[in-house]
N, C-alpha and C positions, 0 to 999 in steps of 0.2 A: 503494500500499500504506500503511496506516495504521500509525503508529508502535507501536500496541498490538501488533502482531504481532512487531515488532522488539525490544520490551523483554523479550518472553518469552525470546527468544533471549538478550539480554544476561543476564537474571536467572539462566538455566541456567548461564551461564559464569562469573558472579562468586560469589565465596565467600560463604556465608551469613552473615548479620550476627550472629545468635546473640544480638543485642540484646535486653533487655527495656526497657520503656518506662513512663513514667508519663503519666497523662491529660494530653493537651496539652503534653507536654514532649519534649524530645529524647531520644535513645537513652541509656540509663543503662550500657551496656556501656563498658569501657575497652578501647582497643586493646592489643596486645601489649606488654608493656614499659612499661605505664602507670606513671606516677609518683604518689605518694601526694599526695592533696589536703591542703594545708596550711591552706586557709581554705576555708570553706564558706558559700554563701548561706543565710539563715535562710528556713525555710518552716513556716508556722503549722501546727499539728497539725489545726486545723479548715480548712484551705485549701479543701477542697471546699465546705463550708458558705459561706465567704466568696465563692466563686466563684458559688455558685448565687444567693446573697441579692444581690449586685452585679449580676448578669445580669438579675434578675427586675426591678429598679428602672430598668432602661434601656428607653427607648422604641425603635421601629425605627430612628429617626433617629440616636439617640445610640449604638445598636449599630453602624450603618454608620460613624459618626464615629470609634469605637474602632479602626477598621481603617486609620485615615488616619493618616500621620506626616509632619509638615511640616518645613521646614528653616529654621533660625534662626541668625543670627550670634551669636556669643558676646560680642560687644563690648558696651560700656556703651551704654545708651539710656535717656532719661528715661521717664517713664510717659506723657508727652504726645506722644512721637514717634508719628507716624502708623502706621509700619510695626509697631512694637512693640504700638501699641493695637488693630491688627487681629488680631496674634498672640493678644493676651489676650482679644479676643472669641472666636477659634476655641476656645480653652480653656474660657472661662466659658460661653458661649452654645451653641456647637456641641458641646462635649464631646469634642474631638479626642482621640485615645489617646495619640498619641506624637509625640516631636520629635527630630530629627537636628540636632546643633549643631556649629558649626566656627568657627574663626578668633576666638578670645578667649583673654584671659589666665585662668589657671586660678581665681583668687578671683572674677574677675568671671563667669565661667561658672557656678560654684557659686551665686552670688548671684543670678544671672538664673533659673537652673533652680529654685531655692528659691522665687522670687517666683511662678512660674508653677505650681508644684506646689501651693502654697497655695490657688491659684484652681481647681484640678482637682477635680471632683467624684469621678472615678475617677483614681488616680495615674498620671501620665504614665510610658510606657516612654520612656527616654531613650537614643539611640544616637549614635554617632559614627564617623567613618572614621579609626580610629587605627591604620592599617597603619603599620608602622614608618617607612616613607618618606614618608608624607603626614600626619605628625603635625600635627593642626590646632590644638593648643594650645601650639606652641613658642614660643620667645622671639620677640619683635616686634622690628622695625628701625625707628628714626626717623631718615631720611636727612638731616635738616637738622643734627643733632647727631652723627650715626654713632653713635647710642646704642643698645646692645642691651639690651632688658628680659629678665628672667628669665622662665622658663616651665617647661612640662612637659619631661620627658627626651626627647631627640631620639636614637631607636634607629636603627641601620642597617637597610638595606632587607631584604626577605625574602630576595632574592638573595645579599645580603651575608652574611646568617645562614648560607645554604646553603654559601657558600664557605669558611666556617671549618672545615668537615669535622667539627664538634662538635655533634652533634644536640641535645645538652642546651641548646645556646643557643636553640632555638625555643621551648622550654618556659620557660627562665628570662626571656627577653624578653617573651613573653607574659603571664607572671605579673605582671612589674613594669609593664607597660602596664595591666593590669586592675586593679591596686592603684591606680595613679594615675587611672584612670577613674572608679572607684567613689568615690575620695576627693572628686571635684568633682560627683558626682550622675550619671554616666553608667553605664547598666546593660549596654549592648550595644556590642561593638566589632565593626564591619564587617570583620572580618578572622578567618581568614587568606584571602588570595587563593589558592586552590588550583588556580586554571589553570595547565596545563602549558605553559610558553612554548616552543613548538617552531618558532615563526616569528620570525626574526631582524628582520623588517620590522613586527611588532607595534607600534602607535603608542600603546596603551592600558594594556596590560599589562606587559611588559618586567620591569624590576627589582622589581615588585610580587610577582612568583612566585618560587616556590623554585627554579625552573630547568626543565630539558627531561627529566628521567628521571622517568617516572610513579611508580615505586616510592620514589624518595627524596622526591618532592614530597608523595606520600602520608604517609611516615613523618614528615616535618616538620610537615606540616599537623595531623596527629593530636596530635602533641606540643604545638603551638602551641594547639590546642583545649583540651587538658588544663591547659596553663599558664593560659590565661584563665580557665577554671574555678577552678583552684587560687587565683588572684587575687581571685576574687569576682565577676567579670563573666560575660557571655555571649558566646560565638563565633558568627560568621557565616561560613560556607563559601560562597564566591562565585567565579565567577559561572556558575551552573549553566545548561546541562551542560557548560560548557568554553568559555573565551574565549581560550584560548592560541594558537590558529592562525587569527589574523585579521590583516588588514592595514589596517583601517578603524577609526578611532576611533567607538564607538558613541555618543560625545557629539554627534557630527555627522553620522553617517549609520548605516545599518543594514549591518553587517559579514555577510557570507555564508561559512559554514563547510561545507564539502563533505564532510566527514569521514562515513565509512560506520558502520553499527553495529558493524561487527567492529573498527574503528579505535578507535572511541570506547570500546569494552569494555576494551582494553588500554591506552588512553592517558588520555582525558579523565575518564572515569568512576571511575578507581582512586583519585584522592585524594578524590574526593566520597565514596565507599565508606568510605575510612579516617577521614574527617573525621566521617562520621555514626556510624560505630562507636565513635569516641572520644568523643561525646556533644555534638557541635554542636547548639546550641540553635536556630539559625536557618539557612536556606539562602536566598541571594539569586539571584534569576535572571539571565540574561544576555539582552540585546537584540540577538540573532543569530539569523539565519535558517539553517535546517537543511534544505535541500531533499533531502538523500540519506536522510532520516529521515523519510519520509512527509509531508513539508511543501513549501513552496514557498520562492521567494526573496525573498518580500516579507512574510511573517508572523513576527515575533519570537518566539522560544521563549516570553518571558513571556507570551505570549496564547495558548499552545498546552496544551490540556488533556491531550493525549497526552504531552506533556513534563513538565509541572508536577504532574500526578497520576499518570497511568499510569507513566511512568518513575521520577520521584522518590519518590512515596509507595508505589506498589505493587510496583514492582521493587526499589527500593533501601531500602525500608522505613523511610524517614524519617517520623517521628512529631511533628517539632518544628514551628516556625512559618516558613511561607515568606514571602519579602518580595520585592517587585519592585525591581530597580534603579530609579534615580530615572526617573518617568515624565515628567519634564521634557526628558529627553535625546531627542535627535533620532533615535536608534535606534528609537524607538517613535513618537515625535511626529511625524515627517514623514508617516506614512501614516495617523495616527489621531488623531481628536479626543481631547481629555480624557474625554468621556463614553464614546467608545468603548473607550479604553484601560482605564478603571477597571472597567468592566463586564465587559470580556473578560478582564481579568486575574483577577477574581473567579471568573468561570466556569472558567477555566483551573486555579484552585486555589490563588491567592493569599491570604494572610490580612492582609498588610500592603501598603497602597498608598503607596509611598515618593514624596514629594514630587510630587503630581499637579497640576503646575503652581503657579501663584501664587494660585489661587482654590480654597480648600479647600471653601467653600460649594458651588461649581459641581459638584466632584467628589461630594461627599455627596448633592446633588440628584440626580445621574445615577444613582447607585445605588439609592437611595430609588424613583425612579421605575422601576428595572428590577425592583425587587421587586414594587411595586404592580402592574406590568403582567403579572407572571408570568414575565418573563424570567429572574429569579433567585428562588429560594425564600427564605422566612424561616430555614429549617433550615439552608441554605448558609450564610447570614449568622451565625447562632448558633454554628455550629461553628466558625468563625473566632474569633468573640469569645470564645467558651469557651476555646480555645487561648490566646489573648492574656491573658486574665484569670489563667490557670494560670501563665503566664510571668511575669506581674507579681508573682504571689504568691511565685514562686521567687526573684524578685529582692528579695524583703523588703519590697515596697511594701505589702503588706496591712497591715503593722504600723508602718512608718515610711517617709515619703517626703521628708523633709528632710535636708540635710547640714549638719553642724556645721562653720561656716566656720573655726574655730579649729583644726580638725585638718588642714586642707589642706596647711598647711605642713610637717606631720609626715611627709607621704607624697610629694608631688608634688615632682620635681626633687632628691631626697635624694641624698646622697653614694653610697650603695649602688647606686642606679639609674644615676647617672652613670658610676660605676667600671665597671658591667656594660656600659653602651653602649661605654666606650672599650676595654675587653676584647674585645668582639665585634667592634669596628670593626677592632682590630690583627690579629686572626685572619683577617679577611676579605680583607685586601689581597692581590691576585694579581698576580704577576709573569708576564706572557704572553710577552714576548720581550725577549732581553737579549743580542744577538749580540756586542756589543763590550764586555761586562762593564762596563757603566757603572753598575750598581746593585749595592750602594749607592755613592754618589758617593765617589770616592777622595780621601784626603787631608782638609784642612780648608778647602779653597777656597770662597769665596762662589758663591752660585748665582744666575744670572740667571733670573727667572720671568716667563713671559708667560701670562697669564690669558685664556681665551676664555669669554665667557658672554653669554647674551641678555640684553636690557635688563631682564628681569623678575627677574633674580638680584642682589638689592640686597646680600646678605650673603656671598655665595660667594666664596671665596678669601681672606677675611681671616684666619681660624684658620690656613689652611695657610701664609701668607706669614709670620704672627707666630710660628709654631711653627718653621719652617725658619730663620728669622732668629735665633732664640734658639739653635739648635743648630748653625747655620753663619753666625756673625757676619758681616755684609756682604752677606748675600744680601738682595735686592730685586726688587721688580716692576719690570721695565723696559717693561712694556707691557700694557695691557688693550684687549682687542679684542672686537668684538660683530659680529652679522650686518651693522651699518651701516658698518663699517670699510672704507675703500676701498684699492685696491691701492697707491696712493702712500704711504699711512700705513703699510702693512705692510712696504713696502720700505724705509722710513726706520729701521726697527729692526734691520736686517741687520747693520750695522756693529757695534753693541753686541752682538748675540748672537755673532757671529763671534769677538770679542775675549774673550768669556767662557770661564773654566775649565770651566764646566758650565752648561748650560741645561735647564730644566724647562717644558714647555708642559702647561698643566692645562686641560682641555675640560670645562666645566660644561654637560652636554647631558643632560637628563632629560625625561620626559613632562610636558608642560604641558596639564593638563585642558581638553579641548575643542579644542586646537590640533593635537594629533597631530605635534608638531614634535620630531623625535629625531635630528637631524643638523645638521651644520654647512653654511653656504652654501658652494658650489662654490669660489669664488674665495678664501675663508678657508681651507677645507680643502687646496686645492692649495698655498697658501704654507705651512701648518703641515707638509704632507708634505715639501716641499723643506727644510725646516729640520729636521725630525726625522730626515732621513736622514744628516745630519752625525753625527760622532763626539761624545760626551759629551752627547747630548741625549736626554731621556726624555719620552716623552708620557704623561700619566695622564689617564684618563677617570673624571670624576665623574659617573657616571649610566650612560647607555647602554653596555653592554660590547661591543657590535657596532660601535662607530664606528671601530675600526681598519680598517675597510674604506676609509675615507675618508682614512687615512694609511698605505697599504701599505708604504712604504719606511721606516717608523720602525724604527730600530735597537733602541730599548728601548721597551716599552709596558706600562703597568700599569692594572689595573682595580680600581676601589673601589665601583661599584656603586650610589653615591647621592651626594646632596649633603647633607652635614650637618658640625658642627664635629667630632665624633669621627672621622669619616673622613678629614677634612682633616689632622686632628692625627696619625692614624696613618700616612698616607702620608708625611708629612713626616719622622716617626720612621723609617719603612722607608727613605726615600732617604738619610737621614743615617747609617743604619746603627745606630742605637741600639735598635732593635727587630728581630727576625727577621720574615722574610716567608715565610708559610707557606700562604696561600690556594690553593684549587683551584677552577677554574672550574665553575659548575654548569650551564653551556651550552656549545655548541660553535659554531663558525663554520667551514664547510668552506674549507680553503686557508689558515687562520689559526691556530686553535687546536682542541684536541679537549675533550670532555667530561672532567672531572677534570684538565685540564692546569694546570700552575703550577710555576713555577721557584722553587726554595728558596733562600734567602739567610740 
């Protein structure tokens, strides 16, 4: 059965959008309870004329190039750097339409984007993964000097935002992120992640999701979209049609979601409907197979017309820009060549080809050849390019494409944003278990701290230890352990821990892109479990909230839902009793905690 028959059933069961649209743009309707837009993106009165005249000047090859978005590091490079020289060639000679940027300091990112914008015949649409948990422009760490540099504001994760119980936080955080993004020249935030995380074993979504309740995820997603719009940027709802019920990382393989149409109607699609109705400008596809929806176990949703057009546009009424998840990911790359994936993505209904490998020219050649052979039509290409040009005009790029560098410091990492991040983090801290009433830590006794973290976490634990030592003088880190720590080293710490008045074990276990590592090695978790069973010991998870399964005997257990300085400081204050604990879990784990659970202190 083709999905076209299924989506008709879905459409009959979903509420009508009632949204009005602008040509090439997203839904203009606001979801119920929409907040006033404090800042707006400029749109020229003669936008249509600009779109028409710009399109008319582009050859077929240049039109195809507008549909490509390449990836670039935001770090400094000279003009003679070979990698950067190739990027400049893509912009100047190929006329590529967009760039996604990551890993750079704010000033350097803005400067680098200005450099490219000056060389672009048609302004570049710039995007970045600015999910709160994956902030790509946060402070860097120089290990040799243990020096932390400044950067963009690091906000708590989506799941942490959901744990606060204050829906306004989603709007406020999104607006602040959008303001910082626009200040450095980024127009599109690849957020919110509207996937409903109903699988505790999900190695790729996890705390990027607002949780497991479809209605709550929908409400927070809509507010995040509205906040993004208010901050002057564009939001991207991802990963369509729902990546929350997977146990395979799509960076390394193709996940198979077995959900039926009936299940998707009441779970996965609910937040997408809300995000679209709230005005999401983009929707990003998921590299997942959906065999129960008229497909097979080998074809990603990204490449299916019945998903990306019949379901997304015809049934859900989305009129904005569709974008693939990165085509360099193995979720699509293992079964298809770049030539196959770019052509089939466009045939499925895609407007932007995100990171089609490391050879942009190869991707453009493949699409041009498909048009010339009749496999794709020129009208199909023009429809996407026209949508993209409208989007660029709505981002203000028809009138101004450069960023004044002197204003970056007025917006990025300012006090108001830092205070907001700290307030949200404090509200998010969730006390899941405390059978011996160990939290907050009684008296003024110093605390013995043990920190578990993988080798990739250079900065983790520093803010927590510093803050707890300030609140409880004498508190110190007695051990740092990692996956490589051997049993004899673990045993050597026992005497110090048994003599301590209070022990806190912090576990920094978060999603590592492409690795799917969200757990602690068995020998380490067994040792932590034995220590955690003792009185006056508290385990704190900075990251994966489900990790309590590895420490089932823990007498006291707390979730912080992410790794960032604001969350570390918030946990230290909660343990010391200087701030209340009010967080409620946005997810459940049978046998351990329920949805909405959280002990108050």
